[in-house]
OpenMM code with the backbone's topology and positions (N, CA, C; nanometers):
from openmm import Vec3, app, unit

residues = "MET SER ILE HIS TYR VAL THR ASP GLU GLN GLY GLU LYS ILE ALA VAL VAL VAL PRO ILE GLN GLU TRP GLU ALA LEU LEU GLY ARG LEU GLU ASP ASP ASP SER LEU SER PRO GLU GLU ALA SER ARG ALA ASP GLU SER TRP GLN GLU TYR VAL ALA GLY ARG THR ARG THR LEU SER GLN VAL LYS LYS ALA LEU LEU TYR GLU ARG GLN ASP".split()
positions = [
    Vec3(7.2727, 12.4503, 3.4432),
    Vec3(7.3662, 12.3447, 3.4066),
    Vec3(7.2951, 12.2116, 3.4276),
    Vec3(7.2976, 12.1274, 3.3299),
    Vec3(7.2274, 11.9995, 3.3379),
    Vec3(7.3260, 11.8853, 3.3626),
    Vec3(7.3808, 11.8806, 3.4832),
    Vec3(7.4749, 11.7745, 3.5175),
    Vec3(7.3989, 11.6559, 3.5752),
    Vec3(7.4599, 11.5398, 3.5674),
    Vec3(7.4010, 11.4169, 3.6203),
    Vec3(7.5043, 11.3492, 3.7092),
    Vec3(7.4577, 11.3008, 3.8236),
    Vec3(7.5465, 11.2324, 3.9164),
    Vec3(7.5352, 11.0815, 3.8993),
    Vec3(7.6479, 11.0143, 3.9137),
    Vec3(7.6535, 10.8692, 3.9120),
    Vec3(7.6750, 10.8269, 4.0573),
    Vec3(7.5943, 10.7329, 4.1045),
    Vec3(7.6048, 10.6884, 4.2435),
    Vec3(7.6409, 10.5408, 4.2502),
    Vec3(7.6964, 10.5026, 4.3648),
    Vec3(7.7267, 10.3614, 4.3870),
    Vec3(7.6056, 10.2922, 4.4496),
    Vec3(7.6234, 10.1672, 4.4913),
    Vec3(7.5137, 10.0888, 4.5472),
    Vec3(7.4565, 10.1500, 4.6749),
    Vec3(7.5376, 10.2254, 4.7479),
    Vec3(7.4927, 10.2883, 4.8719),
    Vec3(7.4320, 10.4267, 4.8485),
    Vec3(7.4273, 10.4690, 4.7241),
    Vec3(7.3718, 10.6002, 4.6930),
    Vec3(7.4722, 10.7139, 4.7037),
    Vec3(7.5998, 10.6831, 4.7264),
    Vec3(7.7044, 10.7850, 4.7360),
    Vec3(7.7436, 10.8312, 4.5958),
    Vec3(7.7569, 10.9622, 4.5780),
    Vec3(7.7984, 11.0157, 4.4486),
    Vec3(7.9443, 10.9770, 4.4232),
    Vec3(7.9695, 10.9202, 4.3061),
    Vec3(8.1060, 10.8782, 4.2733),
    Vec3(8.1582, 10.9417, 4.1450),
    Vec3(8.0684, 11.0025, 4.0672),
    Vec3(8.1102, 11.0653, 3.9418),
    Vec3(8.0029, 11.1643, 3.9001),
    Vec3(8.0386, 11.2470, 3.8041),
    Vec3(7.9442, 11.3437, 3.7509),
    Vec3(7.9573, 11.3477, 3.5995),
    Vec3(7.8455, 11.3623, 3.5315),
    Vec3(7.8435, 11.3726, 3.3858),
    Vec3(7.8013, 11.5149, 3.3514),
    Vec3(7.8862, 11.5839, 3.2783),
    Vec3(7.8600, 11.7220, 3.2373),
    Vec3(7.8532, 11.7242, 3.0853),
    Vec3(7.7473, 11.7821, 3.0285),
    Vec3(7.7404, 11.7904, 2.8821),
    Vec3(7.8662, 11.8578, 2.8265),
    Vec3(7.9161, 11.8064, 2.7153),
    Vec3(8.0434, 11.8520, 2.6593),
    Vec3(8.0445, 12.0024, 2.6321),
    Vec3(7.9335, 12.0574, 2.5880),
    Vec3(7.9289, 12.2007, 2.5599),
    Vec3(7.9496, 12.2818, 2.6880),
    Vec3(7.8880, 12.2376, 2.7966),
    Vec3(7.9058, 12.3064, 2.9241),
    Vec3(8.0470, 12.2858, 2.9775),
    Vec3(8.1020, 12.1659, 2.9608),
    Vec3(8.2382, 12.1376, 3.0051),
    Vec3(8.3391, 12.2280, 2.9332),
    Vec3(8.3228, 12.2403, 2.8021),
    Vec3(8.4142, 12.3251, 2.7256),
    Vec3(8.4021, 12.4714, 2.7674),
    Vec3(8.2809, 12.5161, 2.7994),
    Vec3(8.2621, 12.6533, 2.8471),
    Vec3(8.3324, 12.6733, 2.9811),
    Vec3(8.3215, 12.5742, 3.0694),
    Vec3(8.3903, 12.5830, 3.1988),
    Vec3(8.5415, 12.5860, 3.1805),
    Vec3(8.5920, 12.5002, 3.0931),
    Vec3(8.7359, 12.4994, 3.0670),
    Vec3(8.7819, 12.6336, 3.0103),
    Vec3(8.7016, 12.6896, 2.9235),
    Vec3(8.7357, 12.8200, 2.8669),
    Vec3(8.7464, 12.9272, 2.9743),
    Vec3(8.6546, 12.9252, 3.0703),
    Vec3(8.6604, 13.0218, 3.1812),
    Vec3(8.7853, 13.0019, 3.2649),
    Vec3(8.8220, 12.8756, 3.2891),
    Vec3(8.9401, 12.8484, 3.3707),
    Vec3(9.0680, 12.8932, 3.3013),
    Vec3(9.0705, 12.8808, 3.1700),
    Vec3(9.1907, 12.9184, 3.0955),
    Vec3(9.2012, 13.0689, 3.0744),
    Vec3(9.0919, 13.1404, 3.0927),
    Vec3(9.0888, 13.2854, 3.0731),
    Vec3(9.1299, 13.3546, 3.2026),
    Vec3(9.2496, 13.4104, 3.2042),
    Vec3(9.2998, 13.4750, 3.3257),
    Vec3(9.2110, 13.5889, 3.3728),
    Vec3(9.1343, 13.6493, 3.2824),
    Vec3(9.0498, 13.7624, 3.3192),
    Vec3(8.9206, 13.7202, 3.3889),
    Vec3(8.8928, 13.5895, 3.3965),
    Vec3(8.7667, 13.5454, 3.4557),
    Vec3(8.7672, 13.5592, 3.6072),
    Vec3(8.8836, 13.5694, 3.6702),
    Vec3(8.8925, 13.5877, 3.8146),
    Vec3(8.9481, 13.7252, 3.8469),
    Vec3(8.8896, 13.7861, 3.9475),
    Vec3(8.9455, 13.9127, 3.9941),
    Vec3(9.0766, 13.8812, 4.0657),
    Vec3(9.1618, 13.9805, 4.0876),
    Vec3(9.2863, 13.9542, 4.1611),
    Vec3(9.2607, 13.8956, 4.3000),
    Vec3(9.1541, 13.9420, 4.3648),
    Vec3(9.1207, 13.8902, 4.4975),
    Vec3(9.0787, 13.7437, 4.4904),
    Vec3(8.9966, 13.7092, 4.3886),
    Vec3(8.9538, 13.5705, 4.3713),
    Vec3(9.0725, 13.4802, 4.3391),
    Vec3(9.1620, 13.5273, 4.2541),
    Vec3(9.2792, 13.4490, 4.2176),
    Vec3(9.3688, 13.4268, 4.3393),
    Vec3(9.3835, 13.5295, 4.4213),
    Vec3(9.4644, 13.5184, 4.5418),
    Vec3(9.4036, 13.4176, 4.6388),
    Vec3(9.2723, 13.4266, 4.6585),
    Vec3(9.2045, 13.3329, 4.7496),
    Vec3(9.2109, 13.1903, 4.6960),
    Vec3(9.1971, 13.1731, 4.5658),
    Vec3(9.2077, 13.0403, 4.5060),
    Vec3(9.3474, 12.9822, 4.5297),
    Vec3(9.4503, 13.0654, 4.5147),
    Vec3(9.5867, 13.0201, 4.5384),
    Vec3(9.6067, 12.9837, 4.6855),
    Vec3(9.5539, 13.0658, 4.7763),
    Vec3(9.5638, 13.0355, 4.9194),
    Vec3(9.4944, 12.9034, 4.9514),
    Vec3(9.3768, 12.8832, 4.8933),
    Vec3(9.3023, 12.7590, 4.9170),
    Vec3(9.3810, 12.6391, 4.8673),
    Vec3(9.4406, 12.6512, 4.7506),
    Vec3(9.5200, 12.5417, 4.6961),
    Vec3(9.6377, 12.5103, 4.7881),
    Vec3(9.7045, 12.6135, 4.8364),
    Vec3(9.8188, 12.5915, 4.9257),
    Vec3(9.7745, 12.5236, 5.0557),
    Vec3(9.6584, 12.5609, 5.1093),
    Vec3(9.6049, 12.4955, 5.2291),
    Vec3(9.5781, 12.3480, 5.2012),
    Vec3(9.5219, 12.3189, 5.0844),
    Vec3(9.4945, 12.1799, 5.0459),
    Vec3(9.6241, 12.0997, 5.0361),
    Vec3(9.7219, 12.1544, 4.9667),
    Vec3(9.8493, 12.0850, 4.9473),
    Vec3(9.9167, 12.0587, 5.0818),
    Vec3(9.9045, 12.1525, 5.1758),
    Vec3(9.9669, 12.1385, 5.3074),
    Vec3(9.8858, 12.0484, 5.4007),
    Vec3(9.7690, 12.0023, 5.3559),
    Vec3(9.6874, 11.9145, 5.4391),
    Vec3(9.6080, 11.9874, 5.5458),
    Vec3(9.5854, 12.1168, 5.5273),
    Vec3(9.5116, 12.1950, 5.6267),
    Vec3(9.3662, 12.2175, 5.5864),
    Vec3(9.3057, 12.1187, 5.5240),
    Vec3(9.1663, 12.1306, 5.4838),
    Vec3(9.0849, 12.0230, 5.5532),
    Vec3(8.9510, 12.0403, 5.5497),
    Vec3(8.8611, 11.9414, 5.6078),
    Vec3(8.7682, 11.8912, 5.4986),
    Vec3(8.7229, 11.7693, 5.5150),
    Vec3(8.6282, 11.7142, 5.4198),
    Vec3(8.4908, 11.7755, 5.4452),
    Vec3(8.4017, 11.7636, 5.3475),
    Vec3(8.2655, 11.8125, 5.3642),
    Vec3(8.1988, 11.7443, 5.4828),
    Vec3(8.2232, 11.6174, 5.5004),
    Vec3(8.1664, 11.5427, 5.6125),
    Vec3(8.2130, 11.6014, 5.7456),
    Vec3(8.3391, 11.6354, 5.7565),
    Vec3(8.3919, 11.6957, 5.8790),
    Vec3(8.3284, 11.8310, 5.9063),
    Vec3(8.3089, 11.9103, 5.8021),
    Vec3(8.2472, 12.0420, 5.8176),
    Vec3(8.1028, 12.0268, 5.8640),
    Vec3(8.0296, 11.9345, 5.8029),
    Vec3(7.8903, 11.9116, 5.8428),
    Vec3(7.8816, 11.8716, 5.9891),
    Vec3(7.9663, 11.7790, 6.0323),
    Vec3(7.9648, 11.7354, 6.1715),
    Vec3(7.9943, 11.8517, 6.2655),
    Vec3(8.0916, 11.9337, 6.2303),
    Vec3(8.1255, 12.0483, 6.3151),
    Vec3(8.0085, 12.1472, 6.3235),
    Vec3(7.9443, 12.1731, 6.2107),
    Vec3(7.8313, 12.2659, 6.2102),
    Vec3(7.7150, 12.2119, 6.2916),
    Vec3(7.6867, 12.0837, 6.2816),
    Vec3(7.5785, 12.0237, 6.3584),
    Vec3(7.6105, 12.0254, 6.5073),
    Vec3(7.7352, 12.0027, 6.5408),
    Vec3(7.7788, 12.0021, 6.6808),
    Vec3(7.7654, 12.1409, 6.7428),
    Vec3(7.7903, 12.2453, 6.6643),
    Vec3(7.7890, 12.3829, 6.7144),
    Vec3(7.6502, 12.4446, 6.7185),
    Vec3(7.5484, 12.3759, 6.6682),
    Vec3(7.4129, 12.4317, 6.6664),
    Vec3(7.3646, 12.4610, 6.8073),
    Vec3(7.2870, 12.5682, 6.8203),
    Vec3(7.2360, 12.6080, 6.9512),
    Vec3(7.0857, 12.5834, 6.9670),
    Vec3(7.0206, 12.5224, 6.8691),
    Vec3(6.8748, 12.5048, 6.8790),
    Vec3(6.8341, 12.3712, 6.9350),
] * unit.nanometer
topology = app.Topology()
chain = topology.addChain("A")
for resn in residues:
    res = topology.addResidue(resn, chain)
    for name in ("N", "CA", "C"):
        topology.addAtom(name, app.Element.getBySymbol(name[0]), res)
């Protein structure tokens, strides 16, 4: 996949550019109910419910926790 990231003045990623052909292929997969196994669909639904309920962590929070837990 040949995606391109757009960054701000601090170098933080703020957007992504995906070629239209790849975007349409991704959308097609999302619209195709057969693209996910029942287990994947169930986990995706659980993840969405956790997000909606506010029980998720940002990537930054996960990184900090992983670095804090390191034993080396």
